[in-house]
Each structure stands twice: as C-alpha cells, then as structure tokens.
KOLMAR-974100 format. One record per residue (C-alpha): residue in one letter; x negated, y, z negated. Coordinates in steps of 0.5 Angstrom, whole numbers, plus 500, padded with zeros to 3 digits. Example, Ala and Ser with C-alpha at 12.3 -4.5 7.8 and 13.67 -1.06 7.14 Angstrom:
BEGIN
A475491484 S473498486 
***
This chain:
BEGIN
M395698234 E391703231 P391702223 I395707220 S389710216 H386712223 L392715225 I393720219 A386721219 Q386724227 E392728225 L388731219 G382732222 V378727216 R375721216 P379714216 Q375712210 Q378718206 V385717208 Q384709206 A381711199 A387716198 I392710200 T389706196 L390711190 L397712192 D399705192 D396704185 G401709182 A396715182 T399722183 V397727188 P395732183 F391727179 I388725186 A386732188 R383734181 Y380728179 R378723185 K374728189 E369723190 V373718192 T377722198 G372726200 T375732197 L382732200 D386738197 D393737195 T396740201 Q392735205 L395729200 R402731201 T402731208 L398724208 E404721203 T409724208 R406721214 L404714210 G411713209 Y414715216 L409711219 R410705214 E417705216 L416705224 S411699222 D417695219 R422698225 R417695230 Q416688227 S424688226 I425690233 L419685236 K423679232 S429681235 I427681242 D423675241 E429671238 Q432673245 G427670248 K425676252 L419678249 S414679254 D406681253 S407687257 L413689253 R410687246 A404692248 A409697249 I412696243 E405696239 A403702242 A410706241 D408712236 T414715234 K421712232 T424715239 A419711243 L420705239 E428706240 D427707247 L424701248 Y429697244 L435700248 P435694253 Y435689248 K439692242 P446688241 K451692243 R459692244 R461688251 T460694256 K462695263 G456693266 Q456686262 I463685264 A461686271 I455681271 E459676268 A464676274 G457675278 L456682281 L449682279 P446679285 L450685289 A447690284 D440688286 S441687293 L444695294 F438697290 E433693293 N436694300 P439701302 S440700309 Q446696308 D453698308 P456698300 E463697302 Q461691307 S457688302 A462688296 S467685300 A464678299 Y464679291 L472680291 N474676284 A481678283 E481673276 A476677273 G479684275 F475686281 D480685287 T478691291 T472693294 K472699290 A472695283 V467691285 L462697287 D464700281 G462694277 A455694281 R454701279 A456700272 I450695272 L445699275 M447705271 E446701264 R439699267 F437706269 A439709262 E435704259 D429705262 A424708256 T419711261 L425714265 L428717258 A421719257 K420724263 I427727262 R426728255 Q420732257 H423736262 L429738258 Q424740252 Q420744256 N426747260 A433747257 H436752254 L441752247 K447755249 S452758244 Q459760246 V465762241 I471758241 S477761244 G481765238 Q476765233 E473771235 S475775228 N475769224 G467768226 A465775226 K459774222 F457770228 Q458775234 D450775236 Y452768238 F459769242 D455768248 H448766247 A442762250 E435761249 P430756250 W430750246 A423750245 K423757242 V429757238 P427759231 S429756225 H434761222 R437762229 T438754229 L441754222 A446760224 M448757230 L449750227 R453753221 G458757226 R459750229 N460747223 E465752221 G469751228 V467758231 L461756235 A461751241 L453748242 S451745248 L444744252 E443747258 A439742263 D438747269 P438754266 N435757272 K439754278 E443758282 E451759281 G455754284 D449749284 R452743280 S446738281 S441737276 Y434737277 C434731272 E438727277 Q432728282 I428725276 I432719276 A431719284 Q424720284 H423715278 F426709282 A424711289 I431712291 P431714299 T434722301 G437719307 N444719309 Q446712311 P452710307 G448705302 E443711301 R448716299 W451711295 L445710291 Q444718290 Q451718288 L449713283 C443718280 Q448723279 W453719275 T447716271 W445723269 R452726268 V455720265 K450715261 I444720259 S446727259 L450727253 A446722249 M440727251 E444733248 T445729242 E439727241 L435734242 L440738238 G439733233 D431734234 L432742233 R436741227 E431737224 R425742226 A430748223 E430744217 A423742216 D421750217 A427752213 I424747207 K417749208 V419757208 F423755201 A417751198 E412757200 N417761197 L418757190 S411756190 D409764190 L415765184 L412759180 M405762180 A407769179 A403772174 P406771166 A407777162 G404773156 M407770150 R409776146 P415778143 T420779148 L427782147 A432780153 L438784156 D443780160 P447786163 G454786163 L460791163 R466789161 T464783157 G458787154 C450786155 K447779151 V441780147 A436775145 V429776141 V424770143 D418770139 G411769142 T411762142 G418762146 K422761140 L429764139 V429768133 A435773134 T442774138 D447779139 T452783144 I452790145 Y457795149 P453801152 H457801159 A464802161 P469801158 Q467801151 K461806152 R458805146 W451807148 N449810141 D451804137 A447799142 L441804141 T441803134 V442795135 L436795139 A432799135 K433795129 L431788133 V425791136 N422793129 Q424787126 H421782131 Q415787133 V418786140 E413788145 L417787152 I424788154 A426784160 V432787163 G436782168 N437785175 G444783176 T451787175 A449794171 S442792171 R440799173 E444803167 T442797162 D434799165 K436806163 L438804156 A431801155 G428807157 E431811152 L430806147 I423806148 K422814148 A426814142 L422809138 K415811141 K412805140 P405804143 G405798148 L413797149 T414796156 K421794160 V421790166 M426788170 V427780171 S430776176 E436773174 A436767179 G439761176 A440763169 S447762170 V445755172 Y441754166 S446757161 A451751163 S446745164 E445739160 T438742158 A440749155 A446745151 L440740148 E436746147 F441751144 P447746142 T451751138 L449758142 D454761147 V453760154 A452767156 L447768150 R443762153 G442766160 A439772156 V434767153 S432764160 I431772162 G426773156 R422767157 R421767164 L418774163 Q413771158 D412765162 P415764169 L413757170 A415754164 E422757164 L424756171 V422748171 K428748167 I433750173 E434746179 P429748184 K434750189 S438754185 I433759184 G435763190 V429764194 G431759200 Q433760207 Y440757209 Q438752203 H445749203 D445747211 V438743211 S437735208 Q438736201 T434729200 Q428732203 L429739200 A429736193 R423732195 S419738198 L421743192 D420737187 A413736190 V412744189 V414744182 E409738180 D403742184 C404749180 V405745173 N399741174 G395747177 V396751171 G396746166 V401745160 D400746153 L402740149 N404743143 T409748146 A411745152 S419743153 V421736156 P423739162 L416742163 L413736161 T417732166 R413735171 V406733169 A403728173 G404721170 L410723166 S417721167 R423724163 T423719158 L415719156 A416727156 Q422726150 N417721147 I412726147 V416731144 Q420726139 F412724137 R410732136 D417733132 E416727127 H408727126 G406735127 R402738133 F397734137 T390735135 N387731140 R389728147 K387721145 Q393721140 L398721146 L396713147 K400713140 V407716144 A412710145 R411707152 L405712154 G400707156 P393707159 K395708166 A400714164 Y394717160 E389717166 Q394721170 C396726165 A391727160 G387732164 F393737165 L395737158 R391742154 I391742146 A388749143 G385749137 G384742137 D379737134 N375737141 P374743144 L374740151 D381738150 G383745151 S380745158 G382742164 V376737164 H379730164 P377725158 E374721162 A369726164 Y367728157 P360723157 V358728163 V359734158 K355730153 K349729158 I350737159 S350738152 A344734151 H340737157 T341744154 G341743147 V347746146 A352743142 V359742146 A363747142 E358752143 L357750150 V364752152 G365759155 N357760154 S356763162 G349764160 V347757160 L352754164 Q350759170 S343757170 L344749171 R344745177 A350740178 G346735181 D342734175 F348731172 T351727177 D351719177 E355713181 R361715178 F361723178 G359726184 L358734186 P365736187 T367733179 V361736176 N362743179 D369743177 I366741170 L361747169 K367752172 E372749167 L367750161 D365757164 K372759163 P376753159 G384753161 R383759166 D390761168 P390761176 R395766176 G394773178 Q394779173 F401781171 E404788174 T411790175 A415795180 A417802177 F424803180 A426810182 E430814177 G437816180 V437810185 E441805183 K446803188 V446803196 S450809197 D444813193 L439811199 E437816204 P433815210 G426817209 M425815201 V419812199 L420807194 E417801189 G420794190 V419787189 V419782194 T424777192 N424772199 V420771205 A423769211 N420767218 F423774220 G420778215 A421779208 F427781203 V425786197 D429788191 I428796190 G433796184 V440798188 H443791187 Q442789194 D435787197 G433790203 L430787209 V423789212 H423786219 I416782221 S414788225 A415793220 L410789215 S404792218 N401796223 K397790225 F401784229 V404779224 E405772226 D407769219 P410774214 R407770208 T400773210 V402779208 V406779202 K409773198 A415773193 G414777187 D409782190 V410789188 V410793195 K412800197 V417801202 K420807206 V428806207 M429807215 E436805215 V442805210 D449801212 V453802206 P460799208 R456792210 Q451793204 R445793209 I438796208 G433797213 L426798210 S419799213 M412798209 R409802215 L410808211 D408813217 D414810220 Q420815222 P427813220 G431813227 E425812231 A426806236 R420801234 S418795238 Q420789234 R418782235 S424778238 G428773233 G429779228 Q437780229 D438775224 R439774217 P439768212 T445767208 R443767200 Q447765194 P449770189 R444770183 K450769179 E457766180 S460772177 R455777180 P455780187 A449777192 R443782192 Q443781200 S448780205 D451773207 P453774214 A449768218 G448773224 G448780226 G443786224 L444793222 S447799225 G444805229 A436804230 F435798227 A440794230 D438797237 A431795236 F434788234 A438788240 N432790244 A428784242 K433779243 K434782250 R426781251 R427774250 
***
C-alpha cells in the first residue's frame, strides 16, 4: 500500500517529502497559518490553500486506514482472509471501494439467502449457475425440505435465487461497473408529489425535471433536496434515461449478465438465470445504488456550496477597512427609532442615543441637531448607515447632516448589517457591553465593521454573516470547520494588534485558544499595554509552544523593539541583526528603509535554518512593516430617489456593492432593500466559467437594470452595460435557480428572494427557460 504522504503528494502535484514534512509539523501541533508563513523551507513553500487541502485529505486517508485495518481484522477472525482479498483491500483507495469489498463478510441479520443455505440449497444454487442447460424445476425437486419451509419447487427455486442474488449484489467488481455506468449516464429525476402543487409553488421549476446526475449544479441539487425534505418533491435516479417508451429492461441488467457470463439462450435454465439478473438489479442493487448516488450528489453539492460560502466569507473579511477613525453609526428603524452609537479611533464606545426622524414621529430636525452635536463633540470623520429597514431614508438624513455641517472629510457609508442582530444578543456582546441595550449594541457593531470589518466580524458566528448558498441545508459540522479555517487564515494573514484586539479576535490567532485569549486581555488590563512580544510568555498558561505559533501574528506598535510591529517572527530576529551588521544600519533605521533593503541580496543572509523564502519574506516585511494585505477602501454611491424596487426602471445604470457570489452569478445591493441578480452570462462580454474571477463580495460595480418584477421583488441586472432590457440573451444553463438567503436581521425583510427555484418574469425568465431547455 502506498504511503499516505505519497498519495497526497500526487493529488497536490508536489513532492512526498514536502507532504511528509507538513504532516510532521501538523502532528506536532503546528497550525496551518504558522506552517504556511514561517516554515516555508521545511515544506518547500506549500501555501495555506495546499496545506488546508492536505490537512483534510490526511484526516480522510487516516480514517480510511483505520477502517481498512478494522475490516482486515474482522475478515481474518472469520477465517476468510485470502491473499487476493487482502491485496484488494489494501489497494482500495476510497471508503466506498473498501465497503464494497467488505460487504460479503459484513455481519448482518439472517437473510433469505442464509436461510436457504441452512436448508441445504447452496449446491442447487451453484449447480444452476454453473450448468444453465438443466431444467430448474426438475433439479429443484430433489431439494424439497418441508421442515425448513421449502415444500414446493417454487419455494426451493426462490431460495436458490436468494442465494445467488446476494452473491451477485455483494460482488465488488460488479458494483464498481454499475456505479460507473450510473455516474456517467443516469439522470436525476424530480417530480411534484400530487396535491403539493400550491404549497410548493417555489419549487415549480422541479415539478417535472430531469438532468444528468454528473452535471447537476450544487444550487439545483440543494433546491431539489430541500423540496423533498419539505414533502413537495419526489426524487429518483433514472438509470436508463434514453430507453424507448415501454421498455422495462435496464442496461444494468445487461452489465450483471455480462459480468457473470450469463448465456442469452432460450433454455429453461438460461431463462431462469436471465430473470435472476433482472431480480438482482431491481430488488437488490437499484435501490441501494440510488440511495448511494443521491448521497454522493448531496455531498458534492454540499462541498460546492461550502466552498462558495468560504470564498465569499474570505472576500468579506478581507474587505478594505475604512480605518480606525472616529465613527458615528446609525442603525436605521421606523417606529422604534434609529439607534446611534459613536466609537472613537480605537473602536471604543463613547456615546449612544436614539433618534426618531422617520414616521410615525417624524422628528427630522431634532435628529439632525442630536447628530450634529455628536459629530462635533467627538470629531467624527465617518458616518456608518446600516442597510436594513429605512436605510435609504436614514442615508438621506446623513447626507443632509454632512451638507449642513460642511465639515471637510466627513463621509457617509452604507454598511451591511448582516449578523449585527446575532452579535447584539450574543454572549460576546453581553460581556463587552453588559449594561448596554441590545438594540444599541447592533449600532456599535455597524460602526466598528466600517472601521475594520475583520476585527468586528470575527465576533459573529461565520454562518450568520449571510454570504452563503443554502447554508442551512449543508452539513453544519463541515460548514463550521471550513468557515473557521477561513477566519483563521484571514486573521493571521492580516495580523493582530496585541494591545487593542478583543478576545474573539485573539482567539482566531494561530496557537491561541479562547482561554489564552482571555488571559492575554486580563494581563493587558492588569499590567497595561504590551511593550514587547516576550511579555507574552508571562501570560498565564501561554507556554513556549503557543508563543512560537502566535508571536509572529501579533503586532505591537511603538514597542521596545521595532520588529515587534512587523510580521517578522522573533525566532528570525538574528537574521535582521545580521542584515543590520552587514549594512551598518541600526535595526530601527533599517525598518522602512527601502533604499537600503532593495539593494540587498537575500542569498547573502541565508543559513542552515533560514533559507531564501524566509529571508525574502523578512526583507519584504522590513520594507513595509506590518503591511495590510487588504485593498484600498471604496464605497458605492447609491442613486438619489431610487430607494425601493418600485423606483427601478429597466435601462437604469446604477452603482452597487456585490453582497454574494454564487456559481450562477452575483447578487448586488443597489440600495433598494432587495439585492438584484447579475446572471453569470451578464457579468462580462467574455465567457465566464467562475463568477469569482470577475467579481467578489464587497466589490463596487456598475450595473444596468434589465428586468424588474415588483410583486415578487425580483431584480435582473447586467454588468454588460451595452445590454438592452427586453433583449433575449444567450445564457448558460443553470441560471434559473436562486439560493435561499436569510434576512440580515430577523425583524427586517430579506434583501433578496427566498424561493429555492423560479426565475424572473418576462425576457429574463425566458432566457433562463431557454438555458434550461438546452440541457
């Protein structure tokens, strides 16, 4: 059996030595961010994506290995482990292949075949299989056994058939052949359950739907599975989608017959064996295969959906921060008023209030007075407006405030509220603001996420941020694992200010648990700000191993050592001293000194421990210490007077923000409380296979309104600004479905449509329908 490291190396296209080195580090407790950043020489520069894949596959293959040993032990204890069977089990490279081989030896309840064997019918079954020329009825008469319940030739032949059916259905090679045929040719079929037409109207695209199993996109798979779970749809696997009407035979029956060399003649014994193949397929194999392949389809769809969610979450977390500037946050509302919070340049809450500018109170001028006082008192530079109910009216209020104050640089920005209500009611918020009203906590979150999205969003459970596709229909365990990995990679990729970071943010730093994060904050509260990284070793329960993992990702601005404010790991400080000695420039003066640093050759400072990758990283970090990998902050300017779906008109060109990217397109917030869909075919004039190659969550884009369906709150958009509304467009198949999105706040309407299926009306729907037909 090939070593695990070799198998993973083949999949990743790297050397086995690189994989083995990474496995050793992972087993020793090293984290992926640490290995990717500070152990490049050891792993041959495997990046975080490769390491995450390696980590996942390592877990799978080790589980496979454990299961293999368990199966070998079980079969050996039965005295049935031959050399050829052992070799086949050792060669099995998937859990499915392994379980196929184990099937004949797996302890099971007493079956019809076993009962027949106990009654002495095994010789008859073998004889009928090996000698088709005999007459089954005549041969069966010699095996009558009334005491065992086989008192007729029909009962005897049924018993023999049960023996052979079980033998056939447990043949691993045969199952592999049938599985391959179905994977390549079978169709997934969906039909409405009678009487559920009106209750399941949102699934109407799947009332009579079929498409190849191998090509069903994840969003359609999950939509159909949801329809089945809600009792609206019945799903089945159509093994022979191209057979002629009235033909009840299946090609799978032929596969069985060919595999066991069943003759095609018309003798009684031959006909009996041919019927045996039919029964084996219909009774023993077809249902099991349908269950298995539907399960595989679900796993495939879930993996795809989780990948989409993870990528969107990464884009959102890595969105450019507006910066740590005094910010006034407005959480819009009507009857209950707008909640106001002011956070200073460190993110500290300094003031709160509630204003009532909208109906029914309509105290517009009073609201302006309150806001003007807060802006002047706290030298506010940014105004964050939540994008929930009454957001456009509140945005207008902020615009009027800016005009009235005429304060240079004062800027208003519309901010996503996704997850703000979840944070408000969380334990984290309660610990942070124990006496603050829950509604006001949401305003604080809105303000802080404008200053630094990453630092604030880590306080919210990732799946509550609202950038997923059918997120509640996928494995919550796998989803959480994937999203946690994304958050960890983003946090460590950016780095964390040790003296201002919250417990939730510190918890995401490589090597730190929640307990260690709490201990760091407690130490900071008791002893004041950290002045150097070595002080971390004084924190309770933070030992050398945790220090090694986390130190490089924690920054100290203005500390004792200028390198502590950079991404240079403390273990590599001797390299910087070597550079300093070589150049004659003090370390403090070396930091940020591009003229000197860019004249150096990394190879001059390598040694046995630190090779070219690390030294190059050190030189880059010294050149721009603590650099933020996130881009330049920018925001969309929503059109004046366009505040709700009914304000939209086909042909309008608007600016918006991408809120979510799915496999079939992107959703864009254009400021009307309902996201519009840019289908994948409308993202660019060029062919687009993956929407994320064109846009990502948080991007500011210009779009043209193509279709508006006010009753159903559907908006069709295009980023091809030369497209004309009502003009039929060639679209890729798979675009007729929309993912279900959760409301950004429970008390607020969802910003995009909830139906699992269905498209827009008019030309946009026609294009979707045409794409579907072309399948």
